[in-house]
GUKOLPA-492402 format. One record per residue (C-alpha): residue in three letters; x, y, z. Coordinates in pm, whole numbers, padded with zeros to 5 digits, always signed. Layout:
<rs>
ALAXYZ
...
</rs>
This chain:
<rs>
MET-01593-02058-02037
LYS-01237-02101-02183
SER-00962-01959-01970
LEU-00625-01884-02140
GLY-00332-01857-01906
PHE-00508-01754-01595
SER-00628-01925-01273
PRO-00998-02010-01268
GLN-01048-01745-00995
LEU-00937-01456-01209
SER-01056-01580-01572
GLY-01410-01476-01521
ALA-01314-01117-01454
LEU-01103-01065-01769
THR-01123-01082-02147
THR-00860-01183-02405
SER-00636-00957-02599
SER-00338-00992-02828
SER-00007-01044-02641
GLU+00331-00892-02682
GLY+00684-01005-02709
TYR+00761-01371-02677
ASP+00395-01455-02600
CYS+00195-01485-02921
LEU-00109-01661-02770
SER-00443-01468-02724
ARG-00472-01442-02359
PRO-00629-01221-02083
ALA-00423-00896-02123
LEU-00225-00802-01808
ARG-00002-00537-01936
LEU+00256-00413-01692
GLN+00342-00051-01738
HIS+00630-00019-01494
SER+00683+00260-01255
ARG+01021+00447-01267
ARG+01021+00500-00883
HIS+01362+00367-00781
LEU+01367+00145-00472
GLY+01747+00169-00420
THR+01967-00139-00376
GLN+01756-00312-00101
SER+01844-00675-00186
ASN+01827-00940+00097
MET+01544-00749+00269
PHE+01371-01074+00370
LYS+01661-01308+00422
LYS+01611-01254+00790
LYS+01287-01210+00963
PRO+01134-00852+00931
ASN+00963-00689+01234
ILE+00600-00701+01139
LYS+00343-00512+01350
PRO+00015-00655+01421
LEU-00212-00693+01128
ALA-00526-00500+01093
PRO-00829-00544+00845
LEU-00830-00318+00542
ARG-01140-00100+00504
SER-01329-00184+00191
SER-01260+00171+00044
ASP-00897+00127+00124
ARG-00896-00223-00032
ARG-01057-00107-00343
LYS-00804+00186-00384
ILE-00515-00038-00345
ALA-00658-00289-00591
ASP-00710+00005-00833
GLN-00359+00120-00783
ILE-00240-00240-00866
ILE-00449-00243-01185
ARG-00307+00101-01277
ASP+00058+00027-01200
PHE+00064-00295-01375
ASP-00169-00171-01660
ILE-00425-00455-01620
GLU-00710-00437-01871
VAL-01058-00447-01712
PRO-01296-00520-01995
GLY-01684-00527-01997
ASN-01892-00829-02125
VAL-02038-00779-02472
GLU-02348-00951-02572
GLU-02531-00950-02910
GLN-02902-00921-02924
GLY-03064-00900-03276
ASP-02905-00625-03466
LYS-02791-00435-03162
ILE-02484-00480-02948
HIS-02529-00406-02581
GLU-02229-00371-02349
ALA-02297-00495-02002
SER-02171-00310-01702
PRO-01812-00406-01620
ALA-01883-00381-01247
LEU-01878-00751-01191
SER-01551-00788-01391
LEU-01388-00504-01192
GLY-01513-00646-00863
GLY-01388-00998-00955
LEU-01055-00855-01048
ARG-01019-00650-00737
ASN-01106-00956-00519
SER-00854-01173-00701
LEU-00574-00915-00657
MET-00665-00803-00305
PRO-00910-01036-00125
GLU-01214-00900+00075
ASN-01044-01048+00384
ALA-00717-00852+00328
LEU-00507-00733+00635
SER-00221-00490+00632
ALA+00056-00408+00866
ARG+00366-00193+00878
PHE+00709-00378+00868
SER+01073-00274+00921
THR+01394-00459+00850
THR+01754-00393+00719
ALA+01902-00447+00380
GLY+02229-00458+00201
PRO+02590-00467+00352
GLU+02539-00131+00518
LEU+02228-00281+00699
LYS+02011+00020+00572
GLN+01675+00060+00752
VAL+01391-00027+00530
SER+01024+00000+00620
GLY+00709-00051+00432
THR+00377-00229+00449
VAL+00266-00588+00388
TYR-00078-00710+00273
ALA-00206-01042+00364
GLY-00511-01227+00248
THR-00677-01563+00210
HIS-00797-01705-00121
PRO-01069-01975-00102
GLY-00921-02306+00011
GLU-00578-02169+00098
GLU-00385-02053+00403
GLN-00347-01678+00485
ARG-00031-01556+00327
ILE+00132-01223+00239
LEU+00030-01134-00110
TRP+00184-00794-00162
PHE+00442-00575+00011
LYS+00488-00196-00050
ILE+00810-00004-00031
GLU+00818+00372-00104
GLU+00473+00359-00253
ARG+00555+00078-00487
LEU+00359-00241-00465
ILE+00547-00560-00548
PRO+00360-00905-00574
THR+00494-01205-00370
VAL+00516-01552-00536
TYR+00182-01641-00386
THR+00030-01371-00608
LEU+00222-01472-00921
TRP+00130-01832-00874
ARG-00236-01719-00915
HIS-00191-01455-01172
PRO+00018-01571-01478
GLN+00164-01292-01696
LEU+00123-01025-01421
VAL+00482-00924-01470
PRO+00746-01030-01742
LEU+00911-01370-01683
LEU+01281-01435-01722
TYR+01462-01768-01711
THR+01775-01900-01553
PRO+01935-02248-01503
GLU+01835-02430-01173
ILE+02189-02396-01033
VAL+02175-02015-01072
LEU+01821-02012-00920
LYS+01942-02168-00608
LYS+02196-01877-00575
LEU+01913-01625-00625
ARG+01703-01790-00349
SER+01996-01711-00121
GLY+01988-01350-00190
ALA+02241-01314-00470
PRO+02156-01087-00780
LEU+02107-01239-01121
MET+02408-01151-01350
THR+02351-01084-01703
PRO+02523-01402-01829
GLY+02281-01603-01621
LEU+01985-01498-01846
ALA+01859-01786-02050
ARG+01613-01835-02335
GLY+01711-01517-02495
PRO+01752-01277-02654
PRO+01499-01174-02734
PHE+01362-01103-02384
PRO+01011-00979-02282
SER+00965-00634-02422
LYS+00866-00498-02074
ALA+01163-00622-01891
ILE+01317-00278-01886
LYS+01512-00088-01625
ASP+01339-00052-01281
SER+01056-00286-01396
ILE+00928-00577-01181
VAL+00998-00921-01323
ALA+00962-01285-01214
ILE+01235-01551-01247
ALA+01183-01920-01313
SER+01416-02211-01368
LEU+01467-02389-01684
ASP+01361-02716-01518
LYS+01024-02568-01406
PRO+00976-02273-01658
SER+00615-02222-01569
VAL+00662-02149-01201
PRO+00811-01811-01087
MET+01026-01860-00781
VAL+01185-01513-00750
VAL+01056-01155-00772
GLY+01312-00890-00864
ILE+01378-00537-01008
CYS+01566-00508-01348
GLU+01876-00309-01293
ILE+01944-00283-01663
ASP+01722-00264-01986
VAL+01708-00649-02031
ALA+01472-00616-02323
SER+01724-00437-02539
LEU+01999-00700-02487
GLN+02138-00844-02799
GLU+02385-01079-02645
VAL+02434-01219-02289
LYS+02731-01426-02342
GLY+03050-01248-02220
ALA+02835-00961-02078
LYS+02906-00835-01728
GLY+02718-00689-01442
HIS+02380-00727-01256
ALA+02076-00784-01458
VAL+01810-00828-01183
ARG+01809-00748-00812
GLY+01618-01004-00618
GLU+01352-00857-00376
HIS+01173-01166-00266
TRP+01180-01536-00331
ASP+01033-01880-00254
GLY+01200-01964+00084
ASP+01254-01618+00231
GLU+01086-01485+00552
ILE+00796-01318+00356
TRP+00713-01664+00197
ALA+00732-01832+00531
TRP+00512-01596+00712
SER+00186-01755+00850
PRO-00033-01644+01135
ALA-00041-02006+01261
GLY+00338-02050+01235
LYS+00293-02305+00951
PRO+00577-02342+00693
GLY+00545-02169+00366
GLY+00339-02296+00078
SER+00485-02539-00166
ALA+00532-02424-00513
PRO+00304-02579-00786
GLU+00469-02824-01025
ARG+00314-02640-01325
ILE+00107-02322-01368
GLU-00104-02275-01677
GLY-00048-01943-01833
TRP+00322-01888-01757
ASP+00573-02010-01996
VAL+00336-01963-02290
ASP+00632-01985-02530
THR+00641-02362-02496
THR+00281-02396-02625
ASP+00252-02589-02950
ALA+00216-02365-03263
SER-00075-02540-03396
LEU-00269-02494-03076
ARG-00192-02119-03079
GLY-00356-02092-03427
GLY-00650-02287-03286
VAL-00719-02066-02987
GLU-00605-01739-03144
HIS-00956-01603-03169
LEU-01107-01736-02860
THR-01256-01504-02594
ILE-01371-01570-02242
GLU-01751-01564-02238
ASP-01997-01610-01966
ASP-02283-01843-02055
ASP-02474-01737-01745
ASP-02781-01546-01866
ASP-02878-01427-01512
ASP-02889-01061-01433
ALA-02532-00920-01445
GLU-02604-00735-01118
GLY-02666-01064-00934
GLY-02918-01119-00658
VAL-03278-01253-00650
SER-03529-01066-00850
LEU-03781-00942-00593
ASN-04060-00892-00858
GLN-04111-01266-00901
GLU-04412-01459-00780
PRO-04383-01637-00456
GLU-04353-01977-00642
GLN-04050-01856-00824
HIS-03862-01788-00502
THR-03899-02155-00412
ARG-03782-02275-00751
LEU-03437-02377-00585
GLY-03590-02720-00543
SER-03441-02844-00854
ARG-03120-02836-00659
ASN-03197-02901-00298
ASP-03568-02921-00240
PHE-03583-03245-00029
VAL-03804-03342+00252
GLU-03615-03334+00569
GLY-03496-03683+00667
GLU-03495-03833+00330
ASP-03175-03971+00188
ALA-03116-03712-00082
ARG-02845-03497-00230
PRO-02766-03193-00012
TYR-02718-02849-00138
GLU-02356-02921-00222
VAL-02244-03282-00246
VAL-02019-03345+00046
GLY-01679-03413-00068
GLU-01729-03249-00402
GLU-01465-02984-00482
ASP-01569-02643-00357
LYS-01668-02410-00639
GLU-01668-02025-00585
LEU-02032-01913-00543
SER-02172-01621-00758
THR-02361-01339-00598
LYS-02693-01488-00714
ASP-02601-01825-00573
ILE-02545-01656-00232
ASP-02858-01445-00263
ASP-03062-01756-00344
ALA-02912-01931-00032
PHE-02994-01655+00202
TRP-03343-01612+00065
LYS-03417-01984+00091
ALA-03268-02014+00448
PHE-03497-01736+00566
ILE-03805-01917+00419
TYR-03683-02243+00582
GLY-03632-02071+00916
VAL-03983-01918+00927
HIS-04131-02244+00804
HIS-03962-02446+01080
HIS-04053-02184+01349
ARG-04415-02192+01236
ASN-04431-02570+01243
THR-04275-02606+01592
HIS-04495-02332+01762
LYS-04834-02398+01607
SER-05029-02379+01927
ASP-04889-02013+01990
PRO-05062-01739+01775
ARG-04736-01553+01782
GLN-04526-01855+01712
GLY-04319-01819+02026
LEU-04178-01470+01923
ASN-04169-01144+02101
PHE-04193-00863+01847
PRO-04007-00632+01758
ILE-03714-00848+01649
ASN-03374-00699+01612
GLN-03218-00724+01259
SER-02914-00921+01382
LEU-03158-01164+01565
VAL-03331-01233+01248
ILE-03017-01306+01062
SER-02866-01533+01348
ASN-03201-01725+01428
PHE-03377-01742+01104
VAL-03101-01748+00835
LEU-02768-01862+00950
PRO-02883-02187+01096
TYR-03043-02291+00771
LEU-02763-02214+00528
PRO-02655-02524+00355
ILE-02285-02508+00462
TYR-02074-02832+00406
SER-01727-02696+00426
PRO-01519-02400+00574
ALA-01483-02252+00220
GLN-01871-02241+00182
ALA-01889-02081+00523
ALA-01656-01805+00405
SER-01873-01760+00090
LEU-02216-01757+00253
HIS-02181-01418+00423
ILE-02443-01133+00421
LYS-02171-00896+00299
LYS-02130-01105-00018
THR-02502-01085-00104
SER-02635-00811-00341
TRP-02796-00657-00030
LYS-02464-00623+00142
ASN-02616-00587+00497
ALA-02894-00719+00716
LYS-03109-00406+00685
LYS-03139-00405+00307
PHE-03210-00775+00316
ILE-03498-00732+00562
LYS-03627-00437+00338
ALA-03634-00678+00047
LEU-03843-00913+00245
ASP-04069-00642+00346
LYS-04107-00547-00014
GLN-04239-00888-00096
LYS-04483-00849+00206
LEU-04330-01146+00386
LEU-04282-00929+00698
LYS-04323-00579+00832
SER-04017-00382+00927
LYS-03949-00033+01058
ASP-03640+00181+01105
ARG-03526+00295+01455
ASP-03316+00571+01566
GLY-02948+00489+01484
GLY-03033+00341+01158
GLU-03128+00007+01289
CYS-03405-00196+01135
VAL-03651-00415+01343
VAL-03915-00664+01238
LEU-04260-00591+01360
ASP-04451-00895+01221
ILE-04398-01194+01004
ASP-04682-01324+00776
PHE-04655-01685+00888
ASP-04955-01781+00672
ASP-04807-01662+00340
GLU-04804-01937+00088
ILE-04434-01914+00050
PHE-04401-02045+00403
THR-04697-02293+00421
SER-04593-02462+00082
PHE-04213-02477+00138
LYS-04047-02808+00132
PRO-03743-02827+00355
TYR-03410-02935+00201
LYS-03143-03138+00362
LEU-02927-02965+00601
PRO-02565-03072+00695
THR-02524-03253+01031
LYS-02320-03105+01320
ASP-02025-03316+01251
THR-02006-03209+00893
PRO-01697-02994+00833
GLY-01790-02634+00822
ALA-02136-02686+00952
GLU-02068-02514+01272
SER-01881-02224+01090
GLY-02187-02047+00962
GLY-02452-02200+01179
GLY-02583-02451+00912
GLY-02645-02787+01023
GLY-02775-02807+01375
GLY-02930-02456+01366
LYS-03279-02568+01379
SER-03260-02578+01758
ILE-03189-02206+01770
ALA-03494-02106+01605
ALA-03699-02358+01803
GLY-03573-02221+02127
ASP-03361-02525+02226
SER-02995-02485+02290
PRO-02744-02752+02165
SER-02560-02928+02451
ASP-02265-02742+02583
ASP-02004-02963+02740
SER-01772-02670+02813
ILE-01980-02556+03110
GLY-01796-02666+03432
GLN-01490-02784+03256
LYS-01142-02747+03413
LEU-00868-02579+03209
GLN-00501-02565+03271
LYS-00273-02338+03049
ILE+00084-02459+03054
ASN+00375-02262+02905
LEU+00663-02487+02796
PHE+01005-02404+02654
ARG+01247-02573+02425
PRO+01615-02499+02475
LYS+01819-02384+02167
GLU+02100-02606+02025
ALA+02362-02391+02177
PHE+02259-02517+02534
SER+02328-02878+02447
PRO+02645-02911+02676
VAL+02450-02764+02967
PHE+02150-03005+02931
GLU+02369-03301+02843
ALA+02534-03273+03191
SER+02205-03366+03336
SER+02128-03636+03060
ALA+01855-03403+02921
SER+01780-03328+02558
VAL+01745-02999+02402
LYS+01481-03139+02174
ALA+01230-03188+02469
LEU+00994-02929+02621
TYR+01034-02815+02966
LEU+00850-02625+03242
PRO+01046-02330+03380
THR+01074-02524+03715
GLU+01226-02815+03524
ILE+01487-02598+03356
ARG+01623-02434+03673
PRO+01759-02749+03844
ILE+01919-02851+03505
ILE+02119-02529+03492
ALA+02192-02549+03857
SER+02328-02895+03813
TYR+02564-02769+03533
ILE+02684-02493+03740
GLU+02765-02732+04032
SER+02921-02994+03808
GLU+03162-02734+03646
ASN+03233-02565+03984
LEU+03128-02231+03853
ILE+02996-02082+04179
SER+03198-01773+04287
ASP+03411-01811+04598
LYS+03348-01456+04698
ASN+02968-01459+04637
LYS+02760-01762+04640
ARG+02492-01581+04432
LEU+02743-01514+04149
VAL+02818-01773+03868
ASN+03147-01752+03694
LEU+03109-01781+03313
ASP+03291-02061+03134
PRO+03325-02040+02741
ILE+03010-02245+02698
LEU+02775-02011+02899
ALA+02957-01693+02768
ASN+02909-01798+02393
ALA+02565-01940+02433
VAL+02389-01679+02642
PHE+02579-01355+02613
ASP+02654-01273+02244
GLY+02817-00938+02314
ASN+02580-00737+02095
SER+02465-00518+02374
SER+02651-00303+02624
LEU+02509-00519+02909
ASP+02641-00834+02746
ARG+02991-00686+02709
GLU+02977-00569+03072
VAL+02894-00911+03199
ILE+03151-01092+02975
ALA+03419-00832+03098
LYS+03337-00904+03459
GLY+03336-01275+03397
SER+03051-01345+03630
VAL+02668-01302+03648
PRO+02402-01347+03931
ARG+02254-01708+03921
ASP+01888-01582+03879
ALA+01984-01334+03605
LEU+02168-01622+03422
ILE+01868-01867+03447
ASP+01623-01588+03338
ARG+01836-01504+03042
MET+01852-01858+02936
LEU+01474-01902+02964
GLN+01427-01592+02738
ALA+01649-01753+02477
CYS+01439-02072+02465
SER+01153-02116+02221
PRO+00807-02086+02381
PHE+00534-02347+02347
TRP+00192-02376+02506
VAL-00075-02628+02572
ILE-00418-02608+02723
LEU-00528-02921+02914
ARG-00880-02999+02978
ASN-01015-03197+03272
ASN-00796-03501+03315
GLU-00579-03448+03017
THR-00195-03447+03069
ARG+00100-03299+02887
GLU+00196-03636+02744
THR-00149-03681+02571
VAL-00185-03328+02416
LYS+00045-03194+02148
ALA+00199-02850+02238
LYS+00192-02562+01999
SER+00470-02322+01935
GLY+00454-01952+02007
ASN+00303-01762+02306
ALA-00027-01893+02462
PRO-00327-01718+02300
LYS-00581-01512+02489
ILE-00952-01462+02418
GLN-01023-01126+02281
ILE-01321-00911+02395
THR-01362-00590+02201
LEU-01627-00301+02274
GLU-01704-00086+01972
THR-01943+00202+01887
ARG-02164+00138+01580
SER-02422+00348+01402
GLY-02344+00666+01599
ASN-02402+00566+01964
LYS-02477+00186+01955
THR-02226-00025+02140
VAL-02156-00386+02056
THR-01941-00634+02227
LYS-01724-00880+02020
LEU-01575-01208+02148
SER-01325-01425+01956
GLY-01068-01698+02024
VAL-01275-01923+02235
GLU-01216-02239+02029
VAL-00869-02317+02168
PHE-01024-02322+02509
HIS-01256-02601+02400
ILE-01574-02368+02389
ASN-01823-02390+02116
PRO-01912-02050+01996
GLN-02280-02122+01917
PRO-02410-02246+02255
LEU-02214-01966+02410
ALA-02392-01705+02183
GLU-02724-01851+02288
GLU-02649-01826+02655
LEU-02531-01460+02623
GLN-02848-01389+02424
LYS-03049-01489+02725
ALA-02828-01351+02999
CYS-02799-01007+02822
ALA-03152-01002+02693
SER-02992-00900+02367
SER-02946-01029+02016
THR-02633-01221+01933
SER-02486-01338+01604
VAL-02195-01570+01515
GLY-01977-01538+01205
GLN-01637-01594+01079
LEU-01364-01370+01220
MET-01223-01138+00940
GLY-00883-01261+00828
SER-00902-01622+00972
SER-00833-01907+00745
PRO-01121-02068+00559
LYS-00964-02408+00638
LYS-00959-02340+01008
PRO-01197-02048+01053
VAL-01211-01861+01390
GLN-01575-01767+01490
GLU-01658-01424+01639
ILE-01959-01371+01854
MET-02116-01028+01848
VAL-02348-00919+02134
GLN-02559-00604+02120
GLY-02470-00359+02412
PRO-02176-00312+02650
GLN-02175-00677+02772
LYS-01808-00727+02894
ASP-01894-00840+03248
ALA-02162-01087+03124
VAL-01917-01234+02864
VAL-01639-01269+03122
LYS-01881-01447+03380
ALA-01988-01685+03101
LEU-01628-01767+03016
GLU-01554-01825+03385
LYS-01819-02082+03394
ARG-01623-02267+03127
GLY-01304-02283+03311
VAL-01132-01969+03164
ASN-00918-01769+03401
ARG-00949-01389+03390
HIS-00588-01350+03313
TRP-00639-01540+02986
ILE-00883-01266+02857
GLU-00783-00941+02682
VAL-01029-00662+02668
LEU-01003-00378+02418
ASP-01250-00098+02487
LYS-01265+00114+02155
THR-01538+00321+02282
LYS-01295+00493+02536
GLY-00991+00452+02307
LYS-00772+00247+02567
LYS-00683-00097+02644
LYS-00770-00259+02977
</rs>
């Protein structure tokens, strides 16, 4: 497959077409048909931190609608694959191409939230929506933002999608000014005229420096018709108004508080004007072709003979315990799995699960199972533990929703169609397994492949790797039971408090408990003789306290400054509020000195009760990892305690590099979950319960 000008993640979803303007390469056609909806002069929106409300997952239907809006607004071409057979030409369905394009523009794990901020010299109120998502192997970042129904890409999106918008150039010294919020003046335009034909008034454009011409660093709106400019020297006025840039608060946003992502040194597909002319001629007629002859719809053909379902052995059919290549070579660069690859992995994992259960319960005619078995129990006990997962990225890919069946019920129906088991639908749309044909040749002749070990990165994420003990009825060791946890809130003073802390030979770079900050402030008050003669509870404000604590922006601050004094407790509380919060969770004999504190407010374990399939209630649990709790053993304990099925999967929206696991228990099991957490040292005050069945927060 030959990709021209696009990242590998997107190239498979597009075909090539002739380009326009300054780009004379044949490349995937991303044609921007700009919208004339005017945003107003809203520069510097994200120079300061916007107020972003909590993120919520996008529904699949909404995500598709937004992706389709992007395709329409930016006039992105969605071609079908054409393949020649004899004298006839058959055009394949473009569903895969459209789905791949949608996922690349708006990932399946996308989240959205409303935001508000101010812009311009008059501090005009601006509100809109941000869309965050995670691409494989990357951190969760804001990929798009919407203002007045207009979607604007961030630099993270442009770095993955060359030619999405017209690219303008300017010297590095000018780009530095743009990244501080200044508009691009017309004389600052470089490498033209001519300029891109679609850089017209009100269109979205990207700006790169002459030093790194293939890396867009600023996203803006044309204030003039740049494409029609005949001369820039001596011209006056604004050419482009910057909306967002590498280095602003949208770029810096991260759910984990990490710094913004570094810009690549070079991006293939941008700055195509520098391509050698001879190369252009050589690739002019190239098209992106898919050499995969498999069914375009993906999935495993259910009409094959049993032997064909086990043909995956060419890749990973190894007898357990042998030194052999695993499903994916550990350390090999992760490759995006196709739908067929994911289908094959799920099919093979189920066969492995039944094979293992059959061999470990030979003396029991029912192989240690109590039928009927809930559909989620089948997935959690017979499939997830046997998926060949070696990395968090693979854990994110090997998900039932990414198979051609899309859910557990259809997967079980496919197994039933092959007569590997018997299933039945129950009220509420749930499917249960009535029996499994353990003597089927597909199970008896199966040769196990090598599974990742528990200490392999990502093995715990999807259950792969130590999952055999689940199906066998044995629980992995859980060293979190009986542990003692201590949650400590710490504070780092801001620089303006330096004179106060230096009076006690303390540093504002250190972290302090609230009980440690109070005596430092009291010592400064006494050393400066600031206690009021009339009332010992009042503190007279000196210039340092007045400027550092009370900025005068509120009426209360102005009142305190006018009086010149403030109650001692109120002063200390106000200084604590101005400090940056940190937290640390200590386990057993750990101390503050041995554990690194993390910025922000201390997290809580989330318990959510939801109604599914009409009247069926499920209990979801997430966020236990920071409390030194392994989700898998906890899920097994809840399965036994609640006499219900449980499953463990990656929490939607969590980073593939550091996935957060979510435990789902059938039924309203809040009390049982809280009891299990308390056994592991979790205080009830560290748990937040959201009961969506009643629509109120507890």
